[in-house]
N, C-alpha and C positions, 0 to 999 in steps of 0.2 A: 725419445727420452733417453737419458743415460742410466745404465744398469751395470752392477758389478757381477761378473761371471767368472767362473773358474773352470779351466780345462781339466777334465777328469784324467786325461793321459799324463799330463806333465805337472799339474798343480798350479800352472801359471794363472795369475789373477789379472783381469783386464776390465777396463771400463768401456762398454760397448753401447753404440746407439741402436736402440730397438724401438718398435712401435709401442705406443701406450697400450696397456692391456685393455681388453674388452670388459665393460661393466656387465657382470653376469647376474641373473636372478639370485636373490638371497644374499647379495654382497654389496659392499660399498666401495667406491673408487676414492682413493685418498691421495692427495698431494703431500708427499712426505717432506717433513722439515728436518728430521734427524733420525738416525738409526744407530743402534748399538752393535759394535763388533764384539762378539763373544770370545773372550780369551781362552775359554775352555772348549766348547763345542766346535767353534769355527777353526780354532787352532788345530785341534785334532783332525778335522776334516781336511784342512790344508796340508798337514803333514802327511796324511795318508795319500792324498792325491799326488804329492810330490815324489812318492816312492816309485822306483822302476817296477816293471812287471813282476820280476822275481820277488822283490820286497812286498809288493801287493799280495802276491800269491801266498807268501809266508805268513802275512798278517791275517789273511782270510782264507784258510784252508777249505771252508765250506763252499766258497765260490769255485775253488779249483775242482772240487768233487763234482759240482754241477757241470762245469766245462767238460770234464772227462766223460761224464755220462752222455753229454750232447755229442761229443766226438764219436762215441761208439754207435749212437743212434742215427745221427744225421750226416756224419762224415767230417773230415778235418777242415775242408775248405768252407763248408757251410758254417761250421762253428767259428772259424777265424773271422768270417764276415760279421757274424753276430757280435763277437767280442770287440772287434774294431769299431763297429757301429756304436756300441755302448760307450767305449772309451772316447769317441769323437764328440759325444754330446756334452755341452757345457752345463755346469751346475750353477743355479741361482743361489747366491749366498745371502745370509741374513734371516733373522726370525724375530726381531724386536725393534719396533719403530713407532713413530708418532707423527701426526700431521693433521691436515684439514680435509674434511669430506668435500669432494667436488661432484660426486654422483652417487645416487642411491638406487639400487637395483629393485626390481619387482619383488614384492613380498616383505620388504623392510619398512616398518612403519614407525619405529621409535628413534630413528636417526635422520637428521636433515642435512642438506647441503649447508656448509659453513660450520658444522660442529667440529670441535677439536677432539681427536680420538687417539688412543693407543692401540697398536696393532700387534698381533702375535701370529706365529706359525711359520715353520719352514716352508718355502714355496709360495708363501703369501706375503708376509711382512718382510719382503726382500729389500736389499740395498738398491733402491731405484727411486727415480723422481716421482713415479706414481705406482700405486699398488692396488690391486683388486683383492679385497679381503672378505671372507665370509662373515656374516653378522656376529656369530658367537665367538669369533676371534678378534672382536673389536670391543673396546670399552670406552665409553664417553669420559672425557676429562672433565671433572666436576666444576672447575672454575678457572678463570684466567690466572689465578694465583699459582697454578701448576704450569711451569714452563714446558714447552714441547720437548726440549732436550732432556728434561727430567722424566717426562712421560715415556721417552724412548727406552727407559730402563724397565718398563712395566712387566714385560715377559719374564725377564730374569728375576724381578721382584716376586712375581707369582710363583716361580719355581722355589724360591727361598721360603715363601709363605706356606706353600703346600708341604715342604719338608718339615716345617715347624708343626703344622697340623698333624702330620703323620707321626711326629714324635710325641704328640699329645702334651706338649709343654703348657704348663698352667701358671697362673699368677703365683709368684713366690718360689717356683722351681729353680733349681740351679742346673744350668745347661752348659755343656762344653761344645765348642765349635772347633772342629779340626779342619784346617785349611782356610786361610784368610785372604783368598783372592777376592774378586769382585762379588761372587756369590756368597762367600763367607762374611764379607763386610756387611752386605745387605742383611744376612741372617742375624748377625750380631745386633744391628739396629732394630730389626723387627722383634727380636726377643726382648730387648730392653723396652720397646713400646708396649709389649705384652706383660710387663712387670716381672720379668725373670732376672735372676742373677746370671751373668754370662762370663765364662772363662774361655779365652781363645788360645789357639796354638797354630803357629806356622813356622816353618824352618827359616823363613826370611824375616830378619829382624825388623825391617821397615814396615812389613805388614802387621806384625804384632804391635808395633808402636801405633800404627794407624787405627787398629782395633780399639786400643785404649782411648784414642782421640774420638772414636765413634761411639764411645760409651761403655765398652766392655769393662767389667769390674776388675778383671785381671787378664793378662795375656803374656805369653812367653814364646821364645824361639828355641828354648831348651827343653828337651823331653823330660829331663830330670826335674827341672823347676816346674814344668807343667803338671807332672804327677803330684808334686808337693802341693801345688795350688788346688788340686782337685780334692785333697783331704779325704773325707770319709766316703766320697763317691758321688758321682753325678746322677741326678734324677733322669736325665736324658743326654745323649751325645748325638750331635748332628755332624756328619762328615761331609764337608763341601770341598774336599781336595780332589785333584785329578791326577791319578798315577796308577800304573799297572801293579804297583806294589800293594801287598796286603797289610803292610805295617799300620796304616791308619785304622783299619778295622780292628786289628788286635790291640792297638793302643786304646781304642775306644772301650774294648772289653775290660782292659786293666783298670781304667779310671771310673767305670760305671759302678754304681751301687748294685746290690742284689735286686733282681727283677726290674732293672731299668730298661729303657727302650733305646736302642741304637739305630739310627737312620742313616743310610747311605743316600745322599743326594747327588754328590759328584760321582764320576766314573772311577772307581777304585778296584783294586784286586780284592777278591772275596774268598781267599784261602783261609778260612776262619780257624783259629786255634780252639778246637772244641773244648778242651778242659776248662779254659777261661769262661767260655759262654755257658757251658754245662754247669760249672761250679756255682755260677751266680744266677742261673736260670734267666739269662738275658733274652730279651725280645729283639731280634734283628729284623729290620724292615728296609725295603727299598722304596724310596719316594719316586713316583713316576711323573716326571715333567711338571706341568703347572696345574694339575688337578684333574678330577673326574671330567670326562668329556674328551680328554686328550686321546688321540688315535681312534676315536669313535667317529667314523665317517658320517653316521646319521646325525650326530651332534654337530660336528664341525662344518660339514659341507652342506647338510640339509637344514640346519637350524632347529633341530629337535631338542629343545632344552629339557633338562631334568627338573621335575617338580621340586621346588625349594623345600617342601616338607619332607622329602626323602633324601635329597642330596643338597645339603646346605651350601657347601663350598665347591662349586664347579670351577673350571679354569677361568671362565668369564667373571664369575663373582670374586675369585681371587684377584684377578686383574683390577676389578673395581675397588676392592678393599685396599690394595696397594696404592691406587690413585687417591683414595680417601685419606690415607695416612700422609701422602704428599701434601694434600690440601691443608691438613691440620699441622703441617710443618713438623711432623714427628720424625722425619727422616732427613738426613743431610746427604744429598747426592752430589752437590757441587764439589765437595772435598774428594769425591771418588773419581771425578773426571780428570784424567791426566793428559788427554790428547783429543784434538778435534781436527778432522781432515775434510776439506770439501770433496765432493764425489770425484772430481777430476784427479784427485791425489789418493784415491782409495787404495791403490796398490801399496802405498807407503804404510797404510794402516795394517795390512797383512804382513808386511816385512817387520813391522814392530811387534805384533803379537806372536810371531813365529821366532823371534829372537834374532832375526837377520840385521836389524837396525842397531843391535847392541845397546839397547836402552830399555829401562824398566817401564812398565805401563800397567794400568788398571782399567779404568773406564775409558774406552776409546769410542768416539762418536764419528759418524760420517754425517756431514751437513749438506743441505741442498738449497738451490736457488728458489726463491719465491716466484720467479718469473718463468719457471719451466712451463712449456706449453704442451698440450695434448696433441700428439701426432699419431694417427691410426694407420698411416700408410708411409712406408719408407722406400724410396727409389734406390735400387741397387745398380741397375743398368738402364741408361736412357734408351727408350725404344720409340720415342717420337709418337707419330700417329699411325703406327703399325696396326693393321687390322688382320683378323683371322683369315687364313687362306683355306680354300676348300681342299687343297692338296697337303695340308698339314694338320696335325692335331695340336691346337694351341691350348695348353692346359692352364686352368685356374684351379688350384688345389685348396681344398678345405680340410684342415687337420694336419698336424705335424707330430704325431705320436711316435712311439718306438717302432711299430710295425711299418708305418709309412716311411720312416727314415732308414730302417735296416733292410726292408724287403721290397716294398712297393716302388719307391722312387728309384732305387738302383736298377730295377727291372725296366722301368719306363725310360730311364736315361739311355739305355742301350738301343732304343728304337729311333732310327734316324728321323722319321717323320713326326716325332713327338717334340714339340717346342714348349719349354717351360716359360710361362708368362708371369703369373702372380700366385703367391701362396699366402693363405690366411690361417692363423691359429689364434685362439682367444688369448694366449700368452705370447707377448711380444718377443721374448727371448727364444722361444721355440720356433716362432715364425722366422725370425732373423737367421737363426742357425741353419735351419733346413733350406731356406731360400739361398743363403750364401753357399752352402755346400753343394747344392745341385744346380746352381746357375739360373735361378729365377730372376726376372727383371725387377720385381718388387716384392715386398712382404707387407702384410696388413693384419689387423686384428678385427676388422669388421667385414662380414660376409658380402655386404653390398658392393664393396670394392671389386670383388671377383664377379659377382652376378651382373653388374652394370658395365663391365669392361668390354667394349666391342672387340678388343684384341683377343678375347677368350672365346673359343667356340666349344670347348669341352670342359665341364666341371667334374673334378674328381673328388669324391667324398670319402674321407678316411677319418671321420670324427667318431665320437662315442655313439653307441647304437641308438640311443633315444633321439638323437638329432637327425638321423638319416632321412626319415620320411619327409619332414618339413623341408630339408635341404634339397631332396630330390624334386619335390613339388616346385620349390622356388626356382631351381635351375631349369626345369622344363618350362615353367612360365616365362623365364627369361630367354626362351628359345635356344637353349644350349644342349648339346649332347651331354649325357650323364654316364659316368662310371662310378658306381657306388660299391664300396667294400661291403661285404656281408655283415649283418643281414640288411635286407631292403627296408624292413620296418619291423615293428614289434607288435602291431595289432592289426586285426582283420579290417577294421575301419580305415586305417591308414593305407592298407593295400588297395582297398576299393577306391580311395581317392587318387592313388597313383595310377591305377588302371584307367580311371576316368580322364585324368589329365593327359596321360600318354596317348589316349585315343584321339585327343584333340590336337596333339602336337605332331603333325604329319612329317615334319622335317627333322625331328630329333630322334636320336638313337638312345636306347637305355641298355646299359650293360651292368651285370652284377658280378662282383669279384669272386666267382666260383672257379678258381684257377686249376683245381686238380684235374679237371677233364682235359686240360691242355698240356699236362705233363708228358714228356716223351714216352715214358713207360706206360702211361695210361693210354696213349694213342696206339701203341703196339698191342696192348691188351684188348682194346676195342676192335682192332682189326681181326684178332684171333676169335673173339666171341661172336662177332658179326656172322661168321660162317656157320654158327650153330643155328639150325632151323627148328628150334623148339623153345618153349618158355624156359627161363633160366632160374636157378636157385642161387641167390647172392647173399653173401655174409660179409659185413664190414665191422671189424673190431677196432675200437679206438681206446687206447690206454692213455687217457688224457691227463691223468695226474690230478692231485688235489690242489685246489686253490682255496684260500680262506673264505668263510661265509660272507665277510664284509668286503670282499673284492668287488670292484665296480661292476664286473661282468655278472656277478650273482645278484646285484641289486635289481629288483623288478622294474624300477623306474629308469635307471641308466643303461644297464646292460641287457635286461630282459631275461637273464638266466642263461645257462650254458646250452640248453636245447635250442632256444631261439638264436643265440649268439654264434653257435658253432655247428650244430647238427645239420643246418641247412647245407653245409659243404657236402656232407655224406649222403643226404637225400639226393642232391644233384648228381653225385657221381654214380650212385646206383641207378638213377633214372637214365643217365648217359649209357651205362652198360646194358640196361634192360631194353633200351630203344622204345620205351613207352612211358606214358605219364602215370604216376600213382593215382589210384582211385579209392584207396582205403588205407587208414593208418591206425595203429593201436600201440599204446605205450604202457609198459609195466615197469615198476621200479623195485629195487631191492629195499627191504626194510631199512629205514634210516636210523643209525645208532646215535644220531645227534650231531655228528661231526660234519656231515655232508649237507648239501643244499638241494637234494632231490635229483642229482645228476648221475646216479648209477642206474642206468635204464637200459631196457631192451625195447627197441621200436620195430614193429613189424609193418612192412609195406606190401600192399598188393598192387600190381601194375595192370594196366589195361590189356596187355597181351597175355596175361596169365602168369607172368613171372612173379616170384616172391623174393622179398629182400628182408634181411634182418640187420639192424644196426645195434651193436652192443657198445654202449658208451660207458666207460668206467673211470671213476675218479679215485678209486680205492686201491689201485695197483701200484707197482714200483715204476717210477718215472724213468729209471735207467733202462727198462726193458723196451722192446720195440713198441712204437706208438701206434702205427696204423697197419692193418693187414686186411686186404680185400681178397675174398675167395669167390670164384664164379664156377658153377657146375652146370653142365648140360651137354647133351649129344655125345656122351661118352668122353667128354673132355673136361679138363680142369685148368683154370688159370688162377695164379696166386701172385699178388703184388704186396711186397713188404716194404713199408716206409719209403716207397718211391726210389729204392736203391737196389732192390732185388726182384726180378720178375721171372716166374716159372710157368711154363706151359707143359701140360701132359695130355697126350692123346695116343690111344692104341699102344700103351706101354712105352712110348718114347717121350723123353723129356727134353725141353730146351730151357736153359737158364741164362738170364742176362743180368749182369751186375754193374753197379757203379760204385767203385771202391772209395773215391775221394769226396764225392759231392752228391747232395740230395737235390733233385730238381722237381719242385712241385708245380711247375708250369707257369710261374708268374710272368716270365719274359715272353713265352709263347702266347699267353693270354693277351698281352698287350700288343704283340705283333699282329695277332688276328684282329683285335679291336681297331688298331690304327689302320690296318688295310681296309677293313670294312668302311670306316669313316671316309678315308681318302678316295675310295673307289665308289662311294655312294651306295653301298650295300647295307643290308640289315645287320643287326648285332650278331656276332658269332654264336651267341646263345639265344635261341628264339624266345621272344617275349613270353609265349605261352609256357615255356619251360621255367622261366624265371618266376612267373606267377605261380605255377604249379609247385615248384620247390618251396617257395615262401608260404603258400597256403598249407601245404602238407606239414611244414614245420610248426606253423601256428596251431594246426589241428592236432599235432602230436602233443603239444603242451595241453590242449584241451582234453585230450584223451588221458594224459597223465593225471589231470585233476579229477576226471569223472570215472576213470577206470573202464570206459567203454570205447569201442572202435568208432572211428569218425570217418565219414565219407569225404572224399576230396574230388571236386569237380571243377577243375581249372577253367575248362571251356565255358561252363555255365557261369562261373564267377566273372569271367571277362565279359561275357555277353550281358550279364545283369548290370555291370558297372560301366559299359562302354556305350556312349551315345553315337559315336562314329567309329565304325570298325576299320582298323588298319589292316593292310594286306599282310603284315608280318605277325599278326596276332593269332 
């Protein structure tokens, strides 16, 4: 299918062929008929992307601060790699569209194939021939009287409607609208439909004239005339302009009556003239997008609606209300449409809204062919009937997120015996970008394309955590070797199923992405501590930094939380240094102030050889400080590893210090070198299966201990025995 993508580095807009997105649970797949190009949001995004690096840095000093902190912590080359990877990723444009449902995902009961719908949401209602959109970001078009190109305005209409609700505009109120672009024109019409008197202002004379045509009671392009029109003062002022200047906000204060409400819907400067607002005791509000539910992942992605008795107007219900007004012919959108471009000419639409075409515009639509076909696999390089070789690692990749693109795939590409065959991601643009960048032969959006491909002998799993277990099981059942990024699974039941399936698949290797044990400085440290002939005392401090509670990693269903999602790394590394499996784990947490998600914890591990380990995982620290520090004590010696860039040994008063000034190496390349060698030489996984199970089980039990407050036994050998019907030699 065709999709509009923008290069983050240059701002260049292109129409690209990508696979049709996968239909996900809780979503609908829509054949798009028309999508609206936002002259505000999308123009601002395009202008930012077009800036050079210096201009981007000047516009976003917060990002510069993050980059400098990363340089200090990880080294300049590691930071440059991360920045370049981010800039290389294309952005999917668009957030307001309409079309016909061609697929309904599991859990959606009130929408059917063939329904006409309006779609919303950046990353969902994109400019593409097909879009997979969560249920609560979709609104049914009530009748055939509403044209699909009119319904494509619904998201922006919902933004305008939520701004009016935020202003508490009522029947008979006099309301001023400052800024008469597309959003302002819709606001004028909606206010008139609500029985308000409307006075509009825009510096562009043609827009003021159009507002009068759309029903405004008065409008002007002159500030002086506008002030006179506002007379004794406005009951409410809605600002729909887009400018860094604070003039609209302060003009709103001047024309408002005492105790009026001023609402900023557009992106404007907010250097408020306090005497004006104080003198009138004005209520200044910011309207957030298209209503309650916006930016709430539980609402938008999981479909958890708010009870109508508590939240009358959610973003979905605002969309439905706008469509209802269209059905009643209360709104004139045809007069707002100035340009239509078929998707093949979408680049011209962006030249228009950014002023490069030298032509005025308002409502700009991209239109799509009704004959567009669903294609879930796109060939990039013809590979004929090539089959997997026992002397090469023929990779089928599941997942194309930021970690895969910035870290995992670059490491894999350095290994000569690794051959990239197919890459699958639920989002077609992600799959296409990663596959093109790293030289895969095809990209796809359905996992079965990878699992059933005889040219693939190794499946690499780099998807979200909740998908890992089923994908590991499916790959093993397809007789493929498996490399799974951590964690292996999120539940003990899933671990048991993996152990059982692995025991039956004698020809397959299973590797977990626990890369830290392969880092060069880790190997040096292991050589040092191996010479200590007594149990060790180990301490691992992780200054992980804060992530929001609604981040997908903290979601119990998707990410499993940070202990399951990340701490497995640290359990594995302490196991590696201790030279024995953990047999007991206990987790204690710092009292939660409400900001954190239970991730400030101290985890105690007892190992079979008597060694003791402590993992201090902290989300409440300063992210600019050192992230990881491992200390090992025993036999009169000390070894300390700091952020995989500084290694210190101390014995008998003598110190050795090793440093890496420019780059941090956490072992991703060495991990893949070891895994590829094992597969090509017919050997077992570089990490013994028993250690993979032990690390996973200990991490799951650490979560159990966190909940119960009790220490938990960890018996990996017994667990493997209980769940294996056929014992493998490497277990």
